[in-house]
N, C-alpha and C positions, 0 to 999 in steps of 0.2 A: 766717449769723446775721441779716443782715438781712431776708432772705426769711421766716424763722421769725417775726420782728417783725411783718412786713407781713401775713403769714397769720393771726397772732393777731388784729391790728388788724382785720382784715376779718371774722373770725368774729363778734369782739366787735360789731362795728357791725352784722352782721346779727342777731345776738342782741338787742341794743337797740332795733332798729327793728321786730322781730317783737313784743317786749314792749310797746313804745309802741302799735303798731296794737292790740295785744289788749285793753290798757287802754283805749284810745279806744273802741274797738266795745264794751267793757262799759259803759264810763260812758253811752254813747249809748243802750244797750240799757235800763240801768236808769232813765235818765230818761225814756225812753217808757212803761216799766213804770209810773212813778210818775204819769205824766200818765193812764193808763188806770186806777191806783188812784183818782186824785182823782175820776173820775167817779160813784164811788158814795160820795163824801163829799160833803154840802152844808150848809156852815156858814152861819149868819147871825146877827144880833144876839139872838135870843129861843131858838133850838134849833140841835141838829146832828142831821140826818137821816143815819144810815149804813145803807146797804143791804147788810146782812152776807151776804144770800143772794147777792149779785153777787159777794162774795169768795170764798165757797164753790164758786160754779161755777169760778172761776178755779183754785182749788185747794182740795180737800176737806179738806185739812189745817189750813185756817183756822179757828181757834179765837175770835177776837174782833178789836175795833178797837181802840186805845188813843191817846187824846189828851192831850198834856202842854200845858198854856197857856205860851205865849211861848216854843215851842220849833217845830220843824219836825217834831216827832213826831206824826204823824197816820197810822198804818198799820194794815193788818190784820196781825194776828201768827199765827203758825203753830205746830203740835206735830206732832212724829214721835216714833218710838221709840229717839231717841238726841239727843245734844246736839252733833254734828258736821255732819249734813247740810246745815242751813240755814247754817252758816258759810260756805259757798260754793256755794249755790243760792238763785235768787231766786224770788219768789212763783210764776212760772210754771216752777218747776222746772229752768230751764236754769242750767247751770254759770255763776256768776259770783262773782268775788272779793268783791263787795259783801254777798254773804250776803242774809238778810232777818230781821227780828225774829223771834224764836221763843221759845215757853215751855218751862221746862225739862221734859224727857221724864218726869221723876217727879212733876210736879204734876197735879191733878185739873182738869178743864175746867170745873168748876163752881167752882173758887177757894176751896175749902173748906179746902186745906192751911193750916198755921200760917204758911207762909211761901211764896208764889208767886214764882216769878222769870221776868222776861223779859230776854234778852239781845239784842243786836244790835251790830254794828260802828259805830264812830266814825268815818264818811267825813270826809276833808277838804273835800268838797263841801257838807257840812253834811247829806246825806242819812243814812237810817236813825238812828242814835243821834249822828249828829254834833253835835247842838245839847243833847244830855243835859247837857254842861258849863255852859249857860246856868244850870242849877240851882244851882251853887256861885257865880254871881255875885251881888252884894249888891243890884242893881236887881231881881233875879228874887225874891230872898228878900223884898225890902220890900215887895211886892204880894202881899196876902192871896190874891187869887183864884188866882194861880199854884200855890197849894199844893193845888188840887185835881185829882186825876187822874181821867179817866173811862175805864171800860172799858165797852165796849158788844159782846154777845154775841148769839147769836140768839134766847135766852130772857131776857135782864136787861141792865139799867144799873147798873154798880157805880161808885161813886164812893169815892174813897181821900184821906185827907189826908196829906200829906207831914210827917213828923216828924224826918228826918235826910237830911243830903247831905253826901257827903265822898269823898275821893280816898284811895286806900289800895293797898298793895302787893298782888299777886295772891296770894290766898287762897282756904280752901275754908270757913271758918268761916260767911261772911255768906250763902253760897249752900245752907246746910242747908234742907231743905223740912220736916223734921218733927224731933221731939225725944222723947227718952225719957220725959220727965215734965215737969210744969209748973215744976219748979224750974230744970231746965235751961233751958227757954223763958223764964222769967223772966230768967235770966242773959243771954241772947241778947239780949233787949229792951233790957236796961239797956246792954249792951255797944255796940250799934247806936246807940242815942240818944246815947249819951256821946261816940261818934266824930264827931258830925255838927259842921261848922264855924260852924253858926248854931243858935241856940235857937228853937224852933219852937214852944215852950211846949204841946205835946201830950201829954197823959197816956195812958200805955200800961198794960195789964194783960195777963194770960195767956187772957183769951178773944178778945183781938184777933185777926183775920187780916191778915197782912202781906203788902205786894206789893213787891217789889225789882225794881228795874231796874239792870240792870249793863252797862257797856261799857269799851272801852278809853279810857284817859286820856293815858298815854304809853307808851313800850314795855315799861316794866315796872310800870306803876300801873294802877289801874281807877278809873272812876267810879261811885260808887254812890247811888242813890236810894232811900229805903224811906218807905212810907205805909201807913196803917192803913185797914182797910175800915170805910165809914160806914153802908153800907146793905146 
């Protein structure tokens, strides 16, 4: 019996050691990749210069670059033909538990859908969408400049105004990309606005195009941000 217990202990030790090594190597790789990504982004007091071509050369799946003020969310985001690949692959297409920010495969790249969705993991080291949780903090909400999200693509710069931030149990409702009719879309807008923990005092109508950011908040809850297109 003691030999069996000892054998199990040894197996568990080596298993945990291997997991720690993989986790460490993954974190190091993602850190190096983020450093590489930052070379294509030059922020200053008057403008933000983003070299989209730089990211497209890194990965042809690149759609654009997203900036959320007062967070660490400053990343190129990608899109492929499913919503699973970039859950465990990085921008350079290497396997990574960190994944990478990606647009829902159902969305058009020109952001013309009624609801365009970008997902990413909430990493404990605050990478990917790890700081999306900042958007439900009062100090973030009380700074109006934080409410403008910028999307930069190869052909356009798009600004969105935040109108709702909240946490919710995992569901499919808020990640609908299109609606059968304007009545359904209007109901959707009212629902997601009402969910917000803060009143952003933003008017909505069925002509609006919505951007949704989604990430994990806890094991069984999501953190969600909605914003409407301004231009």
